[in-house]
C-alpha positions in Angstrom: -10.6 -1.1 -7.0 -12.2 1.2 -4.4 -10.0 3.2 -2.0 -9.5 3.7 1.7 -8.2 6.8 3.4 -6.5 6.6 6.8 -5.5 9.6 8.9 -3.2 8.8 11.8 0.3 8.7 13.3 3.4 7.6 11.5 6.0 6.8 14.2 9.1 5.1 15.4 8.6 2.8 18.4 10.9 1.3 21.0 9.3 -1.8 22.4 10.2 -4.3 25.1 8.3 -7.6 25.6 9.1 -11.0 27.2 10.4 -12.0 23.7 13.0 -9.2 23.5 13.2 -5.6 22.5 13.6 -3.3 19.4 14.5 0.3 19.1 13.1 2.9 16.6 11.1 0.3 14.6 8.5 1.6 12.2 5.1 2.0 13.9 2.2 4.4 14.2 -1.5 3.7 13.7 -1.4 4.6 10.0 1.2 2.0 9.3 -0.3 -0.8 11.3 -3.6 -0.1 9.5 -2.4 0.6 6.0 0.1 -2.2 5.4 -2.5 -5.0 5.8 -5.4 -3.0 4.4 -3.4 -2.6 1.2 -3.9 -6.3 0.5 -7.6 -5.7 0.3 -7.8 -2.3 -1.5 -5.9 0.8 -2.5 -4.9 2.9 0.5 -4.1 6.6 1.0 -2.3 7.8 4.1 -2.4 11.2 5.6 0.0 11.9 8.4 3.2 13.8 9.3 6.9 12.8 9.7 10.1 14.6 10.4 13.2 15.0 8.3 14.6 11.9 10.0 12.0 9.6 8.5 14.0 7.3 6.2 13.5 6.5 2.6 13.7 2.8 3.5 10.5 3.2 5.6 8.7 5.1 2.9 9.7 2.3 0.6 7.9 -0.2 2.8 4.6 1.7 2.2 5.3 2.3 -1.5 6.1 -1.4 -2.1 2.5 -2.0 -1.2 1.3 0.7 -3.5 0.2 2.8 -0.5 -0.3 6.4 -1.6 2.0 8.5 0.7 1.4 11.8 -1.0 -0.7 13.0 1.9 2.2 12.5 4.4 3.7 15.9 5.3 7.5 16.1 5.9 8.3 18.8 8.4 11.5 20.1 10.0 12.1 18.2 13.2 11.9 14.6 14.3 9.2 12.0 13.7 6.8 11.0 16.6 8.4 8.4 18.9 6.8 6.1 21.4 8.5 3.8 23.9 6.6 1.1 25.8 6.9 -2.1 27.7 4.8 -5.3 27.9 7.2 -7.1 30.3 4.7 -7.4 33.1 1.5 -7.9 31.0 1.2 -8.7 27.3 -2.3 -7.4 27.3 -1.5 -3.8 28.3 1.5 -1.6 27.4 3.2 0.6 30.0 4.2 3.8 28.2 7.7 4.7 29.1 8.2 7.8 26.9 6.2 9.7 24.3 7.9 12.3 22.1 5.3 14.0 19.9 7.9 16.0 17.9 6.4 17.1 14.6 3.1 15.3 15.4 2.4 17.9 18.1 1.6 20.4 15.3 -0.2 18.0 13.0 -3.0 19.7 11.1 -4.4 17.2 8.6 -5.1 18.8 5.2 -6.3 16.4 2.6 -5.0 16.6 -0.9 -7.8 17.3 -3.4 -7.6 13.8 -4.8 -8.1 12.3 -1.3 -11.3 14.1 -0.5 -13.6 11.7 -2.4 -12.1 8.5 -1.0 -15.2 6.3 -0.2 -13.9 4.5 2.9 -12.3 6.5 5.7 -10.5 5.4 8.9 -9.9 8.0 11.5 -7.2 6.5 13.7 -6.8 7.5 17.4 -5.8 11.2 16.9 -7.3 14.2 18.6 -11.1 14.1 18.0 -10.9 17.8 17.0 -8.6 16.8 14.2 -10.9 13.8 13.3 -13.8 16.3 12.9 -11.6 18.5 10.8 -10.9 15.5 8.5 -14.6 14.8 8.2 -15.3 18.4 7.2 -12.9 17.8 4.2 -14.1 14.4 2.9 -17.0 14.4 0.4 -19.8 11.9 0.6 -17.9 8.9 2.0 -19.6 5.5 1.9 -18.2 4.4 5.2 -16.4 6.2 8.1 -14.8 4.4 11.1 -13.2 6.0 14.1 -10.8 4.8 16.8 -9.8 6.6 20.0 -7.6 6.2 23.1 -7.8 6.8 26.8 -6.0 10.1 26.6 -8.7 11.7 24.4 -11.5 10.1 26.5 -10.0 11.8 29.6 -9.2 15.1 28.0 -11.6 15.7 25.1 -14.7 13.5 25.7 -17.2 16.2 24.5 -15.2 16.6 21.2 -15.2 12.8 20.8 -18.9 12.6 21.4 -19.4 15.3 18.7 -17.5 13.4 16.1 -19.2 10.1 16.9 -22.4 11.5 15.7 -20.9 11.6 12.1 -19.4 8.1 11.8 -20.7 4.7 10.8 -18.5 2.5 13.1 -16.7 3.0 16.4 -13.7 0.7 17.0 -12.1 0.8 20.5 -10.7 -1.5 23.1 -12.6 -2.9 26.1 -11.2 -0.5 28.8 -12.0 2.5 26.6 -15.6 1.2 26.1 -16.1 0.8 29.8 -14.6 4.2 30.5 -16.9 6.1 28.1 -20.0 4.1 29.1 -19.1 4.1 32.9 -20.1 0.4 33.3 -18.2 -2.9 33.7 -20.8 -4.8 31.6 -19.9 -5.1 27.9 -23.5 -5.4 26.7 -24.5 -2.3 28.5 -21.4 -0.5 27.4 -22.0 -1.2 23.7 -25.6 -0.1 23.9 -24.5 3.2 25.4 -21.9 3.7 22.7 -24.4 3.0 20.0 -26.7 5.7 21.5 -23.9 8.3 20.8 -24.4 8.0 17.1 -22.5 5.2 15.3 -24.5 2.3 13.8 -21.8 -0.2 14.5 -19.6 -0.7 17.6 -16.7 -3.1 17.6 -15.0 -3.6 21.0 -11.5 -5.1 20.6 -10.7 -7.4 23.5 -7.1 -8.5 22.8 -6.5 -12.2 23.4 -10.3 -12.6 24.1 -11.3 -11.5 20.6 -14.0 -9.0 19.9 -17.6 -7.9 20.6 -19.5 -6.4 17.6 -23.0 -4.9 17.9 -25.2 -3.3 15.3 -29.0 -2.8 15.0 -29.8 -5.0 18.0 -27.6 -7.9 17.0 -24.4 -9.1 18.6 -21.5 -11.0 17.2 -18.8 -12.3 19.5 -15.7 -14.6 18.8 -12.5 -15.3 20.5 -9.1 -14.2 19.1 -7.3 -16.4 16.5 -5.1 -18.8 18.5 -1.5 -17.8 18.2 1.3 -20.0 19.7 3.9 -17.3 20.0 2.8 -13.7 20.8 5.9 -11.5 20.3 4.5 -8.0 20.4 0.9 -6.8 20.6 1.7 -3.3 19.6 -0.6 -2.2 16.7 -2.9 -5.2 16.9 -6.0 -3.0 17.2 -5.0 -0.9 14.2 -4.2 -4.0 12.1 -7.6 -5.4 13.2 -9.1 -2.2 11.7 -7.1 -2.7 8.5 -8.6 -6.2 8.0 -12.1 -5.0 9.1 -12.3 -2.0 6.8 -10.3 -3.7 4.1 -12.9 -6.4 3.9 -15.8 -3.9 3.9 -14.1 -2.0 1.0 -13.4 -5.2 -0.9 -17.0 -6.4 -0.4 -18.5 -3.1 -1.6 -20.2 -2.3 1.7 -22.8 0.4 1.4 -25.1 2.0 3.9 -28.7 1.0 4.0 -28.5 -2.7 2.9 -28.5 -5.9 4.8 -24.8 -5.8 5.7 -24.8 -8.0 8.8 -23.0 -10.9 7.1 -20.4 -8.6 5.6 -19.8 -7.1 9.0 -19.4 -10.5 10.5 -16.8 -11.5 7.9 -15.1 -8.1 8.4 -14.6 -8.9 12.1 -13.2 -12.3 11.2 -10.8 -10.7 8.7 -9.8 -8.1 11.4 -9.0 -10.9 13.9 -7.0 -12.8 11.4 -4.9 -9.8 10.4 -4.3 -8.9 14.0 -3.1 -12.5 14.7 -0.3 -12.0 12.2 0.6 -8.6 13.6 1.4 -9.9 17.1 3.9 -12.6 15.7 6.7 -10.1 15.3 7.9 -6.8 16.6 6.4 -3.6 15.0 5.2 -4.1 11.5 7.7 -7.0 10.9 5.0 -9.7 10.3 2.7 -7.4 8.4 5.4 -6.5 5.9 5.6 -10.2 5.0 1.9 -10.8 4.9 0.3 -12.0 1.7 -3.2 -12.7 0.5 -2.7 -16.5 0.4 -1.6 -16.4 4.1 -4.7 -14.5 5.0 -6.9 -17.0 3.1 -5.2 -20.0 4.8 -5.7 -18.6 8.3 -9.2 -17.5 7.6 -10.1 -21.1 6.6 -8.4 -22.4 9.8 -10.1 -19.9 12.0 -13.5 -20.8 10.6 -12.9 -24.4 11.5 -11.8 -23.3 15.0 -15.0 -21.4 15.8 -17.5 -23.8 13.9 -19.4 -26.4 15.9 -19.9 -28.3 12.7 -16.3 -28.8 11.7 
C-alpha cells in the first residue's frame, strides 16, 4: 500500500451551529484529512500538540493505523479554535483563536517520512509549506491548501510554493481573492497560471469546480438531509480526493483525467459524511462499505442515464 503524508494542524475546536454546540472536540486540518484518507491508504501525520492532548485522541488516530510519530509534543497547550455557524452554515465566524504551541510549529520530517509519495500541505503558513517541500524526496504528487489569512498576509510566499505543487485545493472565496475576479472560470485559469497543473475549488453545498489541462469538471455537492457541522469539510474532501489518487496509483505524465474526476467524487462523498456530526464524529465511524454505498448513490444522482 502506498502512503500519504499530511502536514497540518492538530487542534481542539469549540463549535456552535443551529444543531447545537460542542466544546474542545478533536479537530484540526490534519485530523479531518487523515481519518478518512486512512480508509484509502496508509497515512503519516506531521504536526504539533501540547501536553494537554489526550491519549484518547491519539488513540482515534492510531485505531486507523495513522502514523503519529511525526507529531511533536511540546510544553504548553494544543491549538484551539472557536467558531460559530449560527447565522450562516456556509461560513464560520471565528470567535477565538489560541495558537498556543502551534505558534512555534517548525515541521521537521522524520527520516522515514521524507520519501512518502503523496503529500498534502494543509492550510499552514506557506513558508512552512515550502520548508516541508524542501525535505520530501521525489514525491509522486503534492497538493496544497490555503486560507484567507495567508492570502492577505503572505501572498508572495504562497505564489512561490504554488510553483512546486501538482494540485491547489481552496474554497471559492479564496480563489476569487487570489485571482481578483468574481468569475470562477477566469479565477481557475489565473490560478493554473501560478504553477499547479490541477485546481479544485471547493464550493460548499454547491459542490466543486475542478480544472486541469483545459478541461473542466463540475458537480454539485452530495445531497445531505441533516447538515450538523461543516467544520473540516474541505479537509475531508482533500482526504477523499488524495486518498483516491493514492489508491489508484496516480502518476504524473499519464492520462489521469478520469482518475481526477473520480477523486473529486470521492472527495465530495467523504465531505458529505463529515458534515453529519460535530467535529470528526462522523469520520470516526466511517467505513469503506459506507463510502462505496454513497458513491453508488451519488453517481445515480448526477447521471442523466439513471
